[in-house]
N, C-alpha and C positions, 0 to 999 in steps of 0.2 A: 271276289272273283269277278273277272272282267267277260262280260256277254255281250256278243255282237249279235244282232238279230236281222235277218236278212229276208226282205220280202214287204209287200204294202203291210202297213199297221192297221189292219180292219179286223173288226170283231174278236174273234176267238184269239188271233194272234197278239192283239193288244192285251187281253186278259191273261195271256202265257208271260207277257212283259211284265204285268203288274206282279204276278205270282212270284217272278224272279227276282223283282226289286224287293217284295216283301221277304225274300229268303236271304237277303244281304247282297245281291249280285249287283255289281255297277253295270248298266244297261246302256248300249249305244246301238244306233239304228242305222241300216243301210237299206234303201228302198231297192236297189238293185245290184247286181254283182259287181258291176263297174265301180260303183261307189264302195261297195265293201271292199274289194281289192285296192282301191285308193286310199282307203282308211288304214288298213294294214299294211301296206307301204310306206304309210305317213308317219308310222311308229306309234299310233293309236292302237295299240295291240289288242288282243282278246285271249283269253284261255279256252273259250269255247264259242263256236258259231252254231247258232240255230237258225236254221233256213227253211222257208216255206217249201215243202215238197214239189210244188209246182214251179218252181225257179229250175233253170239248167244247172243241176248239181252236178251231172257229170263234168259238164265245162268249168264249174268253178272249183272242184277238186283237182281237175287238170291244170288249172292255173295256178293253184297254191303249190303243187307239186312241181311245177315247171320254176317257179319263183323261190321255193325251196322255203315256203312260209309253212311252217308245222303247227297246225291248231286242228284240233278235233273239231268234228262237225256232226251236228244232229238234226234230222230232218223232221218236220212236223207237217200234219196235214189231217183231213178229215178220214174218217174210216172208208168214204167212197172212192178215195185216191189211192186203193189197194196196188194197183199198177204201178204208180208213180212211186209208191213207198219201196216196192220190190226194186225199181231202177236205182233209187236213190241209196239203198243199202248193197246192192252189188257195184255200184260206182264207188263205194268206200265209205258211204255216212257210217258212224259208229252205231247209232241207234234210231229208232223212230218213235215219235211220239204222237199219239192221235189226239187230235182236237174234237171236242172242247177240252182244254187241259184239265189234269188234275193235281190238284195242290201238291200232295204227297209226291206223285210222279216228277213233277217239275223239281221239286227240293231233292229228290233221289239223284237225279240226273245232275243237278248241280253239285252235290255233294261228291258224287262219284269222278267229277272231273275237276273239282276245285283244288286250290294247292294243298299240300299235306298241312296237317296242323301246325301251328306255330309254338305249341307246347313241346317241352323236351321231358319225356319221362324219366324219372331218375329216383333212385334211393340212397345209391351208394355214395359213401364219403368221397371216393376218387372223382366221381362226375360231378359232386356238388361245389368241388372246389373249382372246375372249370366253369359251371353255371355262373358262380358268383364273380368271376372274372369277366365272363361275356357281359353280365349285366353291368359291371362296373364301366366298360368301356363302350357299351351300345350307344350311349347317347352323344358320344364324342363324333369326330369327323375323320378318326385314323382309319388307314386300311388295316384290314385283318386277314391273317393267313391260319386257315384251319387245317390242321394236319392230323392223320391217323390212318389207321388201316382202313381198306375197304370194307365197306358196309358197317361203319361205327356211327354213321349219322351225320357226316360233314354238311349236307345240304340242309338238313332238317336244323342244325344249329346255326347256319347263316340266315334261315328265315326267322329263326328264334331272335337273334340280334337286330334283323331289319325291324320286326314287330315292336321292339321295345328302344328303336331309335326316333329321333325327331323327324327320320324320313318316312315314318311308317304309313302316313297317309298316302305316299308316292309309289311308283312301280318298285316291284321287285322283280328283276329280269335276270334269268339263268341261261348260261350257254357253256355245253360241255366242249373243252376244247380237243378232247380226245375223240369225239364221235364224228368230226368234221373234217374232210380232207384239208389239207393245208391251203391248196388252192383256193378253196372256197371260203375259208375260215376269216380272211381280211375281209372279204365282202359281208360277212354275215356280222361281224363286231362292228365296222366302221360304216357299212353302208355302202351304195355306188350310185354313179349319175347314169341315166340312161346313156346307152351306146358305150359306156365304159368297157364292155366285153362282149363277145358273142351271149346272146340270151338275154342280156340288161335292156328290157324292153320299156323299162320306166325307171324314174329315180326310186329307190328303196333305202329307207330309213334303217340303220343298222342297229344292234342292240345297245351301244354306247348312247345314242340319240333317244332311243326308245325308254332308257333307264334314267332321262335326266330329271334330276330333282330327286331321284331315289337311290336305289342300290343295285350295282350288277355284280353278280356271281359269276366268276370265272372259274368253272369247275375243272379240276384235273389240269391246272395250269402249267404243270411240268412237262405236258405232252405239245406246247406250243412251239412251232418253229422259230428258231433264233431270229430270223429276220423279222418276224411280226413281232417278237418280244422286243426289238428296238422302237417299233411304233407304238407298241403300248406304252413303253416307258415315257415316251414324248407325251401322250396322252394324260398319263397320270402326273407329270411334272408339271406341264403346261395348261392342262384342262381344256385343251382344243384337240379336234381329230381332223382329218383330211378323208372324205369319202373316195373311194376308189374311183379314177376319171375325174375328180373335183379339182377345182383351182381356187377355192376359198376355204379357209379354215372354219371350223364350227365349233363354237364354245358349248362346252358340257358341264353340269354340274350334278357329280354323282359320287357315291362312296363305292369303292371297291373291296369286296370281299373275295379271296381266291382260296381254292382248296388243293390238296395235293396228298397222295397216298405214298409219296416217294419222299426221300431225304433230298431237299434242294440244295443242302450245303455239299452233299455228295455230286449232285448233279452240275452244281457250280465247277467243282474240282475236275470234272469230266469234260467240261466245256460245252454242255448241252443246255446250260441255263446261264442267264447274264447276272452277275453278282450284284450290279447295280440295282437291276429289277427285284431282285430278291429283298435288298434293304428297304426298297420302296414298299414292298407288299408287307413284308414282315414287321411292322411297327407294333403290332400285339400278335403273338402266336396262342391260338387256342388249340392245344393238342388234346384230341379225345383218346381216353383210354380205351383199350380192347375190352370185348364182352367178358373175356376170361378174367380181366383184372378188375371188373366191377360186379363181382357175383350177386350182391343183394339187389340189383337190378333185374335179374333174369327171370325171379318170379313175378314181379310187377310188369315187366314187358310181356311175359307168357300170358298172364291173365288178360292184358290188352288186346292181344293179338288173337286170343280165342273168342272174346266177345265181338271184336271188329269181324272176324270171319264167318262167324256163327250167323250174325246178323246180315251180312253180304250176301250170304248164299241162303237166307230164309230159312235157317236150322234153328232148332230150339236153344236155349242157353246151355252151355256145356262147361265143366270144371275139369280140372286136371286132378289125376287120383295122386296119392302121396307117392306112389312108386313113379309115375311119369315124371312128377316134379324131381325127384332125385336124380332121375336119369338127366334131365335137362341141366340140373345143376353141376352133374359129373362131366359134361361134355365141354371140349377145348373151344368150340365156336369159331373155327377159323374164317368163317365167313362173317362173323359177327352179327349184329342186330339183323341184318338181312337174311342171313342164315336161319337165325332163330325164327324170324317171320315165316319164311317160306316152310320151316319145318311143322310150326304151328297151323299154319293154312292148310298143309296136306293133313294134318293130324284131325283138325275139324271134320275134313269131308271123309275121311277114312273111319273115324269113331262110330261105333256102335253103341247107342244109348246116350245118356246125358253126362257120362263120365268118359274123359279120354284117359285110356291106360297106355302102358308102354308099349303095346302091339301097335298101337296108331302112330306114335311118333318115331317109331324104328323106320329105318329104310326098306324098300320093297323085298329085299332079299333077306329081311328079319336082322340084319346088323345092327346092334344097339349104337347109340349115340357116342356112349364112352368105352366101346369094347376093343377100339382099335390100338390100345397101347400108347407107347410114348409118342408116336408120330401118326395120329389117327386120320388126318387128312390124306397124307400119302397112302396109307396102307388100306383106308376105304376106297380110294379112287381104283388101286390096283385091283382090289378084290372085285370091285362092282364090274369093272373092266374086263376081267376074266369071264365074269359069270354073263355078262352081257354078250361077250363075243361067242362063248358057245352057243347060248339060245339063238343067235341069228344066223349062224352058219346055215346054207341051203336056202334063206330066203332072198326073195328079191327086194330091189329098194322100196319098189311100191309097197310090197306086202309090209315092209317093217313101218313106213310111214302110216299106212292104213292103221295097224295096229296101235302105234303111238296116240294116234288122234282120238281113236275111240276109247282106248283106255283112260285117256285123260278126260274125254266127255264123260265117260263113267264117273270117274272120280268128282268131276264138278256137278254131278247130277243133272247133266243134259245142259246146263247153262252155258250156250254158246259164247257169251262175252268173255266170262271167266276162263273157259277153256282156251280161248285164242288169246288171251293174256298169258296163261302159263305157258304155252306152246309158242310165243313169241311171234306169232303171225297176225295178220290183220282178220277181223270179223268177217270181210268179204273172202278173203282166201279160204277161212275155215268153211264157210257155207258153200262155196262152190265145191270143194272137196267131199262135204257130207252130201250134196245133191250128186255127185258121180257114184258115191257107194250106194246110195239109196237106188240109184239106176240100175247099177249092177246085182240089186237084190240082197245087198247087206243091210243087216238090222242096225239103224241108228237111233240111239236113245232120244226120246221126246224131252222137252224142256221139262225138268222136276224128276226125271226118270233114269234108270240105268237099263242097260241091255239085258241084265238078269231078271229085273222085276218087269220089264217090257214084254219079255218073251211069254 
């Protein structure tokens, strides 16, 4: 993991740096916010920023947002800096680490924001065949297209290939082509020169240059605008790019891995994807089977997720009951591994005792995972929508929002960070909402507690 520490390296911050390096992080240092921004613009990227709380963190976060540099930030400082810590969290810092640093806390923070493991858990013969092919081609320079339904683990497979390639010591850079508007994606990919467009206040290195020497993952490439596809084709063929607003080609040395949950051959027929680009990307195709087609992996993955989320939430070790495992094996898993992971995360939080029974893995209305007949996903959505609609009639939007937030916080045992992740909002937004509820006299669960137990 790449860690960028921002602030004067004195005393306790130096100790935090050493602990991070001992934990396997690659650490860089920027004495000021200006140097930090210049470092990130120059393509010397970071997976996490660790900033001295006495720096102007609101200004730093505002600059990152304005330049669309998406890197999580953790503030650190002495306990006497309480007001500064509060301001940092309110500005958008993910966490606050008190100094002097604790080795276990530093390690936990690094683990929480580090890239996903490069190990691919599998036991089923269908996945074993894909893994064997991935290992065969990993050390080549060939472009790879990874296909499969949403949630099957395409990005994890891309990291698996990179970690076993000759480029493993170099950067692995990922960009989701579906998550960035078309008018911004070109700049994100190829970078831009100062003044190239409104808001381009300095030269910015794009993902291609940031990945130089390593691997670039183009996630959901089927969503890329055809105009950009032409520029991407040139970059792959000629190994040069042009920054937006630039007048000098830039040489690059990268391996391209692309993913898609759509049939790109069909997209070619529809005219939404270039045939020549497909040929360039699809030198090797790794097609990941759906979870329902690799049943031998379900128990292995379920045990992994139970252990993972019990540890993450500070809960004792838990095991699946035979009935719960039978229900997991009988489900169709339309959302694949991602759906299984979310189901087990919820089950760990809802289980009573050390054994996870069927009641913990069922949906909130009691519906079983395998109860929906031949079309479980469609039937489940319709059934749930009908139930929710009836329960929400007569409530205001703010009432519904408050109930959802507090119920989620209950399920997360008061853990603000996990609740924010589940809700899909920032920790800052969650804390602001909770402050409003507290001011209005509403009971809010403390960390490690639920409303029922706090009452």
